[in-house]
Each structure stands twice: as C-alpha cells, then as structure tokens.
PDB file of N, CA, C and O in Angstrom, chain B, residues numbered from 101:
ATOM      1  N   MET B 101      49.845  82.180 137.070  1.00  0.00           N
ATOM      2  CA  MET B 101      50.532  81.485 135.994  1.00  0.00           C
ATOM      3  C   MET B 101      50.256  82.206 134.679  1.00  0.00           C
ATOM      4  O   MET B 101      49.166  82.737 134.466  1.00  0.00           O
ATOM      5  N   ASN B 102      51.250  82.219 133.806  1.00  0.00           N
ATOM      6  CA  ASN B 102      51.068  82.839 132.503  1.00  0.00           C
ATOM      7  C   ASN B 102      51.141  81.783 131.412  1.00  0.00           C
ATOM      8  O   ASN B 102      51.472  80.628 131.681  1.00  0.00           O
ATOM      9  N   ASP B 103      50.843  82.162 130.223  1.00  0.00           N
ATOM     10  CA  ASP B 103      50.852  81.244 129.092  1.00  0.00           C
ATOM     11  C   ASP B 103      51.813  81.765 128.023  1.00  0.00           C
ATOM     12  O   ASP B 103      51.486  81.783 126.836  1.00  0.00           O
ATOM     13  N   LEU B 104      53.002  82.188 128.459  1.00  0.00           N
ATOM     14  CA  LEU B 104      53.957  82.790 127.545  1.00  0.00           C
ATOM     15  C   LEU B 104      54.858  81.762 126.859  1.00  0.00           C
ATOM     16  O   LEU B 104      55.444  82.055 125.817  1.00  0.00           O
ATOM     17  N   GLY B 105      54.973  80.567 127.430  1.00  0.00           N
ATOM     18  CA  GLY B 105      55.837  79.552 126.860  1.00  0.00           C
ATOM     19  C   GLY B 105      57.269  79.625 127.373  1.00  0.00           C
ATOM     20  O   GLY B 105      58.138  78.905 126.883  1.00  0.00           O
ATOM     21  N   PHE B 106      57.524  80.488 128.356  1.00  0.00           N
ATOM     22  CA  PHE B 106      58.837  80.600 128.979  1.00  0.00           C
ATOM     23  C   PHE B 106      58.645  81.123 130.393  1.00  0.00           C
ATOM     24  O   PHE B 106      57.661  81.811 130.664  1.00  0.00           O
ATOM     25  N   PRO B 107      59.569  80.810 131.302  1.00  0.00           N
ATOM     26  CA  PRO B 107      59.414  81.250 132.698  1.00  0.00           C
ATOM     27  C   PRO B 107      59.815  82.707 132.885  1.00  0.00           C
ATOM     28  O   PRO B 107      60.657  83.234 132.157  1.00  0.00           O
ATOM     29  N   LEU B 108      59.202  83.340 133.863  1.00  0.00           N
ATOM     30  CA  LEU B 108      59.565  84.692 134.284  1.00  0.00           C
ATOM     31  C   LEU B 108      60.135  84.609 135.694  1.00  0.00           C
ATOM     32  O   LEU B 108      59.723  83.757 136.481  1.00  0.00           O
ATOM     33  N   LEU B 109      61.065  85.476 136.014  1.00  0.00           N
ATOM     34  CA  LEU B 109      61.669  85.509 137.337  1.00  0.00           C
ATOM     35  C   LEU B 109      61.375  86.851 137.978  1.00  0.00           C
ATOM     36  O   LEU B 109      61.603  87.899 137.374  1.00  0.00           O
ATOM     37  N   SER B 110      60.871  86.819 139.193  1.00  0.00           N
ATOM     38  CA  SER B 110      60.697  88.028 139.976  1.00  0.00           C
ATOM     39  C   SER B 110      61.766  88.009 141.063  1.00  0.00           C
ATOM     40  O   SER B 110      61.954  86.985 141.719  1.00  0.00           O
ATOM     41  N   ASP B 111      62.457  89.105 141.262  1.00  0.00           N
ATOM     42  CA  ASP B 111      63.590  89.157 142.175  1.00  0.00           C
ATOM     43  C   ASP B 111      63.237  89.955 143.420  1.00  0.00           C
ATOM     44  O   ASP B 111      63.826  91.003 143.685  1.00  0.00           O
ATOM     45  N   GLY B 112      62.286  89.460 144.170  1.00  0.00           N
ATOM     46  CA  GLY B 112      61.780  90.174 145.346  1.00  0.00           C
ATOM     47  C   GLY B 112      62.832  90.486 146.390  1.00  0.00           C
ATOM     48  O   GLY B 112      62.774  91.544 147.015  1.00  0.00           O
ATOM     49  N   ASP B 113      63.789  89.600 146.596  1.00  0.00           N
ATOM     50  CA  ASP B 113      64.802  89.849 147.621  1.00  0.00           C
ATOM     51  C   ASP B 113      66.065  90.522 147.060  1.00  0.00           C
ATOM     52  O   ASP B 113      67.030  90.733 147.795  1.00  0.00           O
ATOM     53  N   LYS B 114      66.060  90.855 145.779  1.00  0.00           N
ATOM     54  CA  LYS B 114      67.151  91.584 145.095  1.00  0.00           C
ATOM     55  C   LYS B 114      68.462  90.800 145.006  1.00  0.00           C
ATOM     56  O   LYS B 114      69.501  91.381 144.692  1.00  0.00           O
ATOM     57  N   SER B 115      68.434  89.494 145.275  1.00  0.00           N
ATOM     58  CA  SER B 115      69.664  88.711 145.228  1.00  0.00           C
ATOM     59  C   SER B 115      70.189  88.565 143.797  1.00  0.00           C
ATOM     60  O   SER B 115      71.402  88.568 143.586  1.00  0.00           O
ATOM     61  N   ILE B 116      69.303  88.439 142.822  1.00  0.00           N
ATOM     62  CA  ILE B 116      69.724  88.331 141.426  1.00  0.00           C
ATOM     63  C   ILE B 116      70.266  89.673 140.942  1.00  0.00           C
ATOM     64  O   ILE B 116      71.271  89.714 140.232  1.00  0.00           O
ATOM     65  N   ALA B 117      69.618  90.755 141.313  1.00  0.00           N
ATOM     66  CA  ALA B 117      70.099  92.097 140.936  1.00  0.00           C
ATOM     67  C   ALA B 117      71.522  92.318 141.429  1.00  0.00           C
ATOM     68  O   ALA B 117      72.347  92.891 140.718  1.00  0.00           O
ATOM     69  N   LYS B 118      71.807  91.870 142.633  1.00  0.00           N
ATOM     70  CA  LYS B 118      73.154  92.012 143.176  1.00  0.00           C
ATOM     71  C   LYS B 118      74.153  91.202 142.352  1.00  0.00           C
ATOM     72  O   LYS B 118      75.259  91.673 142.085  1.00  0.00           O
ATOM     73  N   GLN B 119      73.775  89.994 141.951  1.00  0.00           N
ATOM     74  CA  GLN B 119      74.670  89.143 141.165  1.00  0.00           C
ATOM     75  C   GLN B 119      74.954  89.728 139.780  1.00  0.00           C
ATOM     76  O   GLN B 119      76.043  89.540 139.237  1.00  0.00           O
ATOM     77  N   PHE B 120      73.981  90.433 139.211  1.00  0.00           N
ATOM     78  CA  PHE B 120      74.148  91.015 137.888  1.00  0.00           C
ATOM     79  C   PHE B 120      74.698  92.444 137.934  1.00  0.00           C
ATOM     80  O   PHE B 120      74.848  93.081 136.891  1.00  0.00           O
ATOM     81  N   GLY B 121      74.994  92.943 139.117  1.00  0.00           N
ATOM     82  CA  GLY B 121      75.642  94.247 139.249  1.00  0.00           C
ATOM     83  C   GLY B 121      74.747  95.434 138.983  1.00  0.00           C
ATOM     84  O   GLY B 121      75.214  96.449 138.465  1.00  0.00           O
ATOM     85  N   THR B 122      73.474  95.340 139.322  1.00  0.00           N
ATOM     86  CA  THR B 122      72.566  96.456 139.072  1.00  0.00           C
ATOM     87  C   THR B 122      72.387  97.358 140.290  1.00  0.00           C
ATOM     88  O   THR B 122      71.598  98.302 140.248  1.00  0.00           O
ATOM     89  N   LYS B 123      73.099  97.083 141.355  1.00  0.00           N
ATOM     90  CA  LYS B 123      72.997  97.920 142.550  1.00  0.00           C
ATOM     91  C   LYS B 123      73.676  99.263 142.294  1.00  0.00           C
ATOM     92  O   LYS B 123      74.701  99.337 141.615  1.00  0.00           O
ATOM     93  N   ARG B 124      73.095 100.308 142.843  1.00  0.00           N
ATOM     94  CA  ARG B 124      73.686 101.640 142.714  1.00  0.00           C
ATOM     95  C   ARG B 124      73.488 102.395 144.030  1.00  0.00           C
ATOM     96  O   ARG B 124      72.747 101.957 144.910  1.00  0.00           O
ATOM     97  N   PHE B 125      74.148 103.502 144.137  1.00  0.00           N
ATOM     98  CA  PHE B 125      74.038 104.326 145.340  1.00  0.00           C
ATOM     99  C   PHE B 125      72.925 105.358 145.154  1.00  0.00           C
ATOM    100  O   PHE B 125      72.613 105.740 144.026  1.00  0.00           O
ATOM    101  N   GLY B 126      72.340 105.796 146.233  1.00  0.00           N
ATOM    102  CA  GLY B 126      71.318 106.821 146.166  1.00  0.00           C
ATOM    103  C   GLY B 126      69.982 106.337 146.688  1.00  0.00           C
ATOM    104  O   GLY B 126      69.884 105.231 147.221  1.00  0.00           O
ATOM    105  N   PRO B 127      68.947 107.158 146.538  1.00  0.00           N
ATOM    106  CA  PRO B 127      67.638 106.832 147.106  1.00  0.00           C
ATOM    107  C   PRO B 127      66.934 105.670 146.398  1.00  0.00           C
ATOM    108  O   PRO B 127      66.087 105.009 146.999  1.00  0.00           O
ATOM    109  N   ILE B 128      67.271 105.417 145.142  1.00  0.00           N
ATOM    110  CA  ILE B 128      66.697 104.274 144.418  1.00  0.00           C
ATOM    111  C   ILE B 128      67.819 103.245 144.313  1.00  0.00           C
ATOM    112  O   ILE B 128      68.737 103.414 143.511  1.00  0.00           O
ATOM    113  N   PRO B 129      67.755 102.175 145.118  1.00  0.00           N
ATOM    114  CA  PRO B 129      68.917 101.301 145.259  1.00  0.00           C
ATOM    115  C   PRO B 129      69.263 100.403 144.063  1.00  0.00           C
ATOM    116  O   PRO B 129      70.401  99.945 143.957  1.00  0.00           O
ATOM    117  N   PHE B 130      68.315 100.144 143.167  1.00  0.00           N
ATOM    118  CA  PHE B 130      68.601  99.243 142.058  1.00  0.00           C
ATOM    119  C   PHE B 130      68.177  99.864 140.737  1.00  0.00           C
ATOM    120  O   PHE B 130      67.152 100.541 140.662  1.00  0.00           O
ATOM    121  N   LYS B 131      68.969  99.631 139.698  1.00  0.00           N
ATOM    122  CA  LYS B 131      68.655 100.102 138.362  1.00  0.00           C
ATOM    123  C   LYS B 131      67.562  99.219 137.771  1.00  0.00           C
ATOM    124  O   LYS B 131      67.490  98.028 138.076  1.00  0.00           O
ATOM    125  N   ARG B 132      66.726  99.788 136.941  1.00  0.00           N
ATOM    126  CA  ARG B 132      65.675  99.015 136.278  1.00  0.00           C
ATOM    127  C   ARG B 132      66.268  98.420 135.011  1.00  0.00           C
ATOM    128  O   ARG B 132      66.564  99.132 134.051  1.00  0.00           O
ATOM    129  N   GLN B 133      66.434  97.112 135.024  1.00  0.00           N
ATOM    130  CA  GLN B 133      66.981  96.401 133.885  1.00  0.00           C
ATOM    131  C   GLN B 133      66.222  95.097 133.697  1.00  0.00           C
ATOM    132  O   GLN B 133      65.750  94.491 134.658  1.00  0.00           O
ATOM    133  N   THR B 134      66.115  94.679 132.453  1.00  0.00           N
ATOM    134  CA  THR B 134      65.516  93.394 132.123  1.00  0.00           C
ATOM    135  C   THR B 134      66.590  92.565 131.436  1.00  0.00           C
ATOM    136  O   THR B 134      67.223  93.012 130.480  1.00  0.00           O
ATOM    137  N   PHE B 135      66.783  91.364 131.932  1.00  0.00           N
ATOM    138  CA  PHE B 135      67.741  90.439 131.340  1.00  0.00           C
ATOM    139  C   PHE B 135      66.964  89.331 130.650  1.00  0.00           C
ATOM    140  O   PHE B 135      66.131  88.673 131.272  1.00  0.00           O
ATOM    141  N   VAL B 136      67.233  89.124 129.370  1.00  0.00           N
ATOM    142  CA  VAL B 136      66.627  88.026 128.630  1.00  0.00           C
ATOM    143  C   VAL B 136      67.683  86.929 128.569  1.00  0.00           C
ATOM    144  O   VAL B 136      68.780  87.135 128.049  1.00  0.00           O
ATOM    145  N   ILE B 137      67.339  85.760 129.108  1.00  0.00           N
ATOM    146  CA  ILE B 137      68.291  84.659 129.230  1.00  0.00           C
ATOM    147  C   ILE B 137      67.786  83.487 128.406  1.00  0.00           C
ATOM    148  O   ILE B 137      66.633  83.074 128.531  1.00  0.00           O
ATOM    149  N   GLY B 138      68.664  82.956 127.561  1.00  0.00           N
ATOM    150  CA  GLY B 138      68.305  81.856 126.678  1.00  0.00           C
ATOM    151  C   GLY B 138      68.278  80.512 127.385  1.00  0.00           C
ATOM    152  O   GLY B 138      68.665  80.395 128.548  1.00  0.00           O
ATOM    153  N   GLY B 139      67.814  79.501 126.661  1.00  0.00           N
ATOM    154  CA  GLY B 139      67.744  78.146 127.203  1.00  0.00           C
ATOM    155  C   GLY B 139      69.105  77.599 127.592  1.00  0.00           C
ATOM    156  O   GLY B 139      69.193  76.689 128.416  1.00  0.00           O
ATOM    157  N   ASP B 140      70.174  78.146 127.007  1.00  0.00           N
ATOM    158  CA  ASP B 140      71.534  77.724 127.349  1.00  0.00           C
ATOM    159  C   ASP B 140      72.100  78.516 128.525  1.00  0.00           C
ATOM    160  O   ASP B 140      73.277  78.388 128.862  1.00  0.00           O
ATOM    161  N   ARG B 141      71.250  79.337 129.148  1.00  0.00           N
ATOM    162  CA  ARG B 141      71.579  80.136 130.335  1.00  0.00           C
ATOM    163  C   ARG B 141      72.532  81.292 130.046  1.00  0.00           C
ATOM    164  O   ARG B 141      73.178  81.805 130.959  1.00  0.00           O
ATOM    165  N   ARG B 142      72.621  81.698 128.800  1.00  0.00           N
ATOM    166  CA  ARG B 142      73.424  82.873 128.431  1.00  0.00           C
ATOM    167  C   ARG B 142      72.505  84.083 128.292  1.00  0.00           C
ATOM    168  O   ARG B 142      71.351  83.964 127.880  1.00  0.00           O
ATOM    169  N   VAL B 143      73.040  85.242 128.642  1.00  0.00           N
ATOM    170  CA  VAL B 143      72.274  86.475 128.516  1.00  0.00           C
ATOM    171  C   VAL B 143      72.192  86.837 127.034  1.00  0.00           C
ATOM    172  O   VAL B 143      73.209  87.030 126.368  1.00  0.00           O
ATOM    173  N   ILE B 144      70.949  86.923 126.532  1.00  0.00           N
ATOM    174  CA  ILE B 144      70.702  87.261 125.131  1.00  0.00           C
ATOM    175  C   ILE B 144      70.640  88.772 124.947  1.00  0.00           C
ATOM    176  O   ILE B 144      71.169  89.316 123.978  1.00  0.00           O
ATOM    177  N   GLU B 145      69.988  89.437 125.887  1.00  0.00           N
ATOM    178  CA  GLU B 145      69.736  90.880 125.761  1.00  0.00           C
ATOM    179  C   GLU B 145      69.634  91.492 127.151  1.00  0.00           C
ATOM    180  O   GLU B 145      69.135  90.862 128.084  1.00  0.00           O
ATOM    181  N   VAL B 146      70.110  92.724 127.280  1.00  0.00           N
ATOM    182  CA  VAL B 146      69.928  93.510 128.503  1.00  0.00           C
ATOM    183  C   VAL B 146      69.219  94.785 128.095  1.00  0.00           C
ATOM    184  O   VAL B 146      69.716  95.538 127.257  1.00  0.00           O
ATOM    185  N   ILE B 147      68.062  95.031 128.687  1.00  0.00           N
ATOM    186  CA  ILE B 147      67.268  96.220 128.371  1.00  0.00           C
ATOM    187  C   ILE B 147      67.339  97.145 129.576  1.00  0.00           C
ATOM    188  O   ILE B 147      67.061  96.738 130.704  1.00  0.00           O
ATOM    189  N   LYS B 148      67.715  98.400 129.322  1.00  0.00           N
ATOM    190  CA  LYS B 148      67.862  99.380 130.403  1.00  0.00           C
ATOM    191  C   LYS B 148      66.987 100.587 130.103  1.00  0.00           C
ATOM    192  O   LYS B 148      67.122 101.213 129.052  1.00  0.00           O
ATOM    193  N   SER B 149      66.101 100.908 131.013  1.00  0.00           N
ATOM    194  CA  SER B 149      65.292 102.114 130.932  1.00  0.00           C
ATOM    195  C   SER B 149      64.699 102.358 132.307  1.00  0.00           C
ATOM    196  O   SER B 149      64.048 101.482 132.877  1.00  0.00           O
ATOM    197  N   GLU B 150      64.919 103.522 132.824  1.00  0.00           N
ATOM    198  CA  GLU B 150      64.401 103.858 134.149  1.00  0.00           C
ATOM    199  C   GLU B 150      62.927 104.242 134.117  1.00  0.00           C
ATOM    200  O   GLU B 150      62.239 104.135 135.133  1.00  0.00           O
ATOM    201  N   THR B 151      62.436 104.686 132.971  1.00  0.00           N
ATOM    202  CA  THR B 151      61.096 105.262 132.945  1.00  0.00           C
ATOM    203  C   THR B 151      60.105 104.567 132.015  1.00  0.00           C
ATOM    204  O   THR B 151      58.896 104.718 132.189  1.00  0.00           O
ATOM    205  N   ASP B 152      60.587 103.816 131.041  1.00  0.00           N
ATOM    206  CA  ASP B 152      59.689 103.287 130.011  1.00  0.00           C
ATOM    207  C   ASP B 152      59.599 101.767 130.080  1.00  0.00           C
ATOM    208  O   ASP B 152      60.387 101.072 129.439  1.00  0.00           O
ATOM    209  N   MET B 153      58.651 101.247 130.848  1.00  0.00           N
ATOM    210  CA  MET B 153      58.505  99.797 131.000  1.00  0.00           C
ATOM    211  C   MET B 153      58.027  99.125 129.715  1.00  0.00           C
ATOM    212  O   MET B 153      58.294  97.942 129.504  1.00  0.00           O
ATOM    213  N   ILE B 154      57.336  99.850 128.868  1.00  0.00           N
ATOM    214  CA  ILE B 154      56.898  99.279 127.585  1.00  0.00           C
ATOM    215  C   ILE B 154      58.130  98.908 126.757  1.00  0.00           C
ATOM    216  O   ILE B 154      58.129  97.893 126.060  1.00  0.00           O
ATOM    217  N   THR B 155      59.174  99.727 126.835  1.00  0.00           N
ATOM    218  CA  THR B 155      60.422  99.418 126.146  1.00  0.00           C
ATOM    219  C   THR B 155      60.965  98.076 126.608  1.00  0.00           C
ATOM    220  O   THR B 155      61.418  97.279 125.786  1.00  0.00           O
ATOM    221  N   HIS B 156      60.928  97.811 127.906  1.00  0.00           N
ATOM    222  CA  HIS B 156      61.415  96.543 128.443  1.00  0.00           C
ATOM    223  C   HIS B 156      60.637  95.377 127.833  1.00  0.00           C
ATOM    224  O   HIS B 156      61.235  94.421 127.339  1.00  0.00           O
ATOM    225  N   ALA B 157      59.337  95.453 127.867  1.00  0.00           N
ATOM    226  CA  ALA B 157      58.509  94.363 127.363  1.00  0.00           C
ATOM    227  C   ALA B 157      58.703  94.159 125.863  1.00  0.00           C
ATOM    228  O   ALA B 157      58.892  93.029 125.412  1.00  0.00           O
ATOM    229  N   ASP B 158      58.660  95.236 125.091  1.00  0.00           N
ATOM    230  CA  ASP B 158      58.789  95.132 123.638  1.00  0.00           C
ATOM    231  C   ASP B 158      60.145  94.565 123.229  1.00  0.00           C
ATOM    232  O   ASP B 158      60.213  93.670 122.386  1.00  0.00           O
ATOM    233  N   LYS B 159      61.215  95.074 123.813  1.00  0.00           N
ATOM    234  CA  LYS B 159      62.551  94.622 123.447  1.00  0.00           C
ATOM    235  C   LYS B 159      62.818  93.198 123.930  1.00  0.00           C
ATOM    236  O   LYS B 159      63.504  92.436 123.249  1.00  0.00           O
ATOM    237  N   ALA B 160      62.289  92.832 125.088  1.00  0.00           N
ATOM    238  CA  ALA B 160      62.454  91.468 125.582  1.00  0.00           C
ATOM    239  C   ALA B 160      61.759  90.478 124.653  1.00  0.00           C
ATOM    240  O   ALA B 160      62.331  89.447 124.301  1.00  0.00           O
ATOM    241  N   LEU B 161      60.537  90.788 124.260  1.00  0.00           N
ATOM    242  CA  LEU B 161      59.827  89.906 123.324  1.00  0.00           C
ATOM    243  C   LEU B 161      60.526  89.819 121.982  1.00  0.00           C
ATOM    244  O   LEU B 161      60.584  88.748 121.378  1.00  0.00           O
ATOM    245  N   GLU B 162      61.056  90.932 121.513  1.00  0.00           N
ATOM    246  CA  GLU B 162      61.802  90.952 120.250  1.00  0.00           C
ATOM    247  C   GLU B 162      63.047  90.047 120.350  1.00  0.00           C
ATOM    248  O   GLU B 162      63.344  89.293 119.423  1.00  0.00           O
ATOM    249  N   ALA B 163      63.759  90.127 121.462  1.00  0.00           N
ATOM    250  CA  ALA B 163      64.950  89.292 121.653  1.00  0.00           C
ATOM    251  C   ALA B 163      64.589  87.811 121.723  1.00  0.00           C
ATOM    252  O   ALA B 163      65.311  86.968 121.191  1.00  0.00           O
ATOM    253  N   LEU B 164      63.481  87.497 122.373  1.00  0.00           N
ATOM    254  CA  LEU B 164      63.046  86.101 122.457  1.00  0.00           C
ATOM    255  C   LEU B 164      62.657  85.562 121.090  1.00  0.00           C
ATOM    256  O   LEU B 164      62.978  84.423 120.753  1.00  0.00           O
ATOM    257  N   ARG B 165      61.972  86.372 120.309  1.00  0.00           N
ATOM    258  CA  ARG B 165      61.582  85.948 118.953  1.00  0.00           C
ATOM    259  C   ARG B 165      62.811  85.706 118.091  1.00  0.00           C
ATOM    260  O   ARG B 165      62.865  84.732 117.340  1.00  0.00           O
ATOM    261  N   ALA B 166      63.798  86.591 118.199  1.00  0.00           N
ATOM    262  CA  ALA B 166      65.019  86.463 117.397  1.00  0.00           C
ATOM    263  C   ALA B 166      65.822  85.234 117.789  1.00  0.00           C
ATOM    264  O   ALA B 166      66.476  84.623 116.944  1.00  0.00           O
ATOM    265  N   ALA B 167      65.778  84.868 119.065  1.00  0.00           N
ATOM    266  CA  ALA B 167      66.539  83.728 119.557  1.00  0.00           C
ATOM    267  C   ALA B 167      65.863  82.393 119.231  1.00  0.00           C
ATOM    268  O   ALA B 167      66.506  81.343 119.263  1.00  0.00           O
ATOM    269  N   ALA B 168      64.581  82.437 118.923  1.00  0.00           N
ATOM    270  CA  ALA B 168      63.828  81.197 118.697  1.00  0.00           C
ATOM    271  C   ALA B 168      64.155  80.548 117.368  1.00  0.00           C
ATOM    272  O   ALA B 168      63.600  79.500 117.040  1.00  0.00           O
TER     273      ALA B 168
END
C-alpha cells in the first residue's frame, strides 16, 4: 500500500494497454506509456518515454498537481 492519496493501477495482464491502443508489433509488444486519469475518469495526461522512467513519474505528479 502507498500513501500517495490516489490509486495506482498495474496492468499485469495487458488488458488496459490493449484498450488504450499501446500495443505494437515487434519484440517489445507494448509501448511504455503512463496515463494520468482524473476523478471524472478523463485522461489528463499521457506520458510517453521508452527509456526514461523518471520522466514518467515527474510528469505524472506534475499533471496531478495541476489538476488538483
């Protein structure tokens, strides 16, 4: 459990990735993307980076702060 004040979703079976269209062809089947979703269930921000996970975390937190 975390103490972030909002839920996190892990997509172990890739069903959410398929719904959001992140599937691709090749040896790495899914694109690395972070979706920030607001309390109204709308996508606030989409962060895309294949190599820099810090970018995902920083931009996601920035989007959450801006939406608050």
